[in-house]
C-alpha positions, -999 to +999 in steps of 0.1 A: -782-125-777-816-126-763-813-148-731-849-145-725-856-169-748-833-194-728-853-219-708-845-249-682-854-274-712-825-257-737-801-256-707-809-296-701-801-303-739-771-283-741-756-300-708-765-335-721-746-326-755-718-316-735-716-345-711-725-373-735-705-359-768-732-372-786-767-361-798-783-396-796-767-400-762-780-369-752-817-375-761-814-408-745-798-389-712-827-364-706-855-390-721-864-370-754-864-373-792-831-371-811-851-344-837-858-325-803-822-322-792-812-307-824-839-285-826-827-273-790-793-270-803-806-251-836-822-226-808-792-220-788-768-214-816-790-185-829-796-173-794-756-175-785-744-168-821-722-197-819-722-231-830-715-246-798-710-281-809-690-295-839-693-328-859-663-350-850-665-386-859-693-403-849-698-376-820-693-336-814-670-314-796-680-283-776-662-249-793-648-228-771-677-209-762-696-240-750-667-243-726-672-210-714-707-218-709-705-251-691-698-241-656-729-219-656-754-235-674-746-269-649-750-240-617-782-225-633-798-260-640-790-272-606-803-240-590-838-241-612-841-277-601-834-268-561-864-244-566-886-272-570-880-288-538-855-269-518-859-283-483-868-318-497-845-344-476-824-369-497-836-405-487-810-428-498-836-460-493-863-451-513-843-428-539-840-444-577-810-429-587-778-432-615-743-420-603-715-419-629-679-423-614-648-423-632-622-445-615-588-463-625-588-501-631-571-502-595-596-482-579-625-502-591-610-536-584-600-523-550-636-504-540-664-515-561-675-547-543-675-532-509-692-500-522-719-520-537-727-545-509-731-508-488-755-500-513-774-529-517-778-524-482-787-488-478-800-477-511-810-507-534-823-489-561-792-466-564-773-478-594-732-468-606-717-465-639-680-470-637-662-448-664-625-451-676-605-422-667-586-422-697-579-406-725-592-375-705-579-360-673-596-361-639-602-327-637-617-325-674-639-349-666-656-332-643-652-297-659-673-310-688-696-326-666-693-362-678-689-378-642-702-371-610-669-380-593-635-393-599-620-416-579-581-417-586-544-414-573-544-376-575-527-357-551-537-322-553-568-304-571-577-266-574-611-248-578-635-256-591-625-288-582-628-303-546-606-332-532-610-360-504-584-383-493-600-416-493-570-442-486-537-448-490-513-477-506-477-488-512-462-515-535-449-548-533-433-572-555-454-602-561-443-634-577-451-674-579-445-695-548-414-716-559-401-689-579-362-690-577-363-658-556-389-672-532-376-670-496-347-646-506-343-611-494-352-594-525-328-562-531-324-540-563-297-561-578-319-592-575-352-568-585-331-560-618-319-595-630-357-608-629-377-601-659-411-586-652-444-584-660-454-543-664-487-523-669-478-490-684-511-480-693-531-473-666-520-458-631-490-440-651-476-429-618-464-459-606-445-467-635-429-430-633-421-436-599-407-471-602-386-460-634-372-424-609-361-453-585-343-476-606-325-447-621-314-435-586-301-471-580-287-474-618-303-504-626-333-511-652-357-539-658-360-566-684-400-560-694-409-596-707-444-588-709-466-553-709-503-557-704-530-534-708-552-544-674-541-556-639-560-589-642-537-603-667-510-602-642-519-628-616-523-657-639-491-647-659-473-645-626-484-682-614-473-702-646-438-684-650-408-669-635-417-633-640-422-609-613-444-577-608-447-543-592-481-538-579-502-526-546-502-542-518-541-544-519-536-558-553-511-583-542-533-594-513-566-604-534-544-620-560-523-639-535-560-652-520-566-664-557-536-680-570-504-697-558-485-663-556-463-646-529-455-609-522-425-597-507-412-563-497-406-539-524-365-533-525-370-500-543-380-470-520-413-463-537-432-448-508-471-447-504-494-435-527-530-418-521-565-420-535-589-392-534-623-385-547-626-354-568-656-335-578-667-300-593-682-270-573-713-277-589-721-307-572-708-297-542-740-283-523-760-313-540-779-335-511-776-369-531-738-362-542-729-356-506-748-383-496-726-406-524-695-389-512-701-395-477-711-430-480-679-438-505-656-421-474-669-445-453-666-475-472-627-464-479-625-464-441-631-500-437-609-514-466 
């Protein structure tokens, strides 16, 4: 390969296509024409003797060679950009930046209002986009450069992924005020005798923990309704005799909006940790470090 023909422009095209999985969106991301992106990809394919990206439905997927190049390309972009202003401090109050964050519905519901309130105060021109974590794993989103940060109940991470604990939560039972079980000491048998609302799609860890605990107690649930997102849980509970297993923070928010009551969970589900994860390529970035510190501070106040 003749590496001397690879410049920052081509690296940015590669990085944008990898992140977006679509040539049109990649062009919009770096503010050039679609034809310029296609031309740049053609040059990269000739230089590296590899197709790099293959068509897949309405988008493209990276080849094995492209995946091998991904981290190095991102490092090179950050290094070259750093040369332009190596000592220029990040000023959040004047910054006009956009950050891409992947998060579960639970984390978005819990954190986003407080985060946006803080951003409005200290960085009014900064914007964020929240992306779903599924169907990719958190690590994949970071390795592919699709997001800057992942907020998720992930307990471990290995290099080149960094992890920082943000806050903890636990689980409670939630039902309507006036439910037949209202005011009773809810035990495993009463829990099993009720009909339930379940949300298996997101935060699957909760469902696995719950299934394991029920198996240990020799009980099972009668699931009357499975819902795709948690916003369906509260109004459903409010008008039925169903119950649900939800996090304490979510239960508190729902109880403030609906005639619902939360009760201690009868099964030992324990706590879980919500963390922020980021890739080594963004670790030294001033703006990224500022965002991580801001999110950490906001979570301390939740």
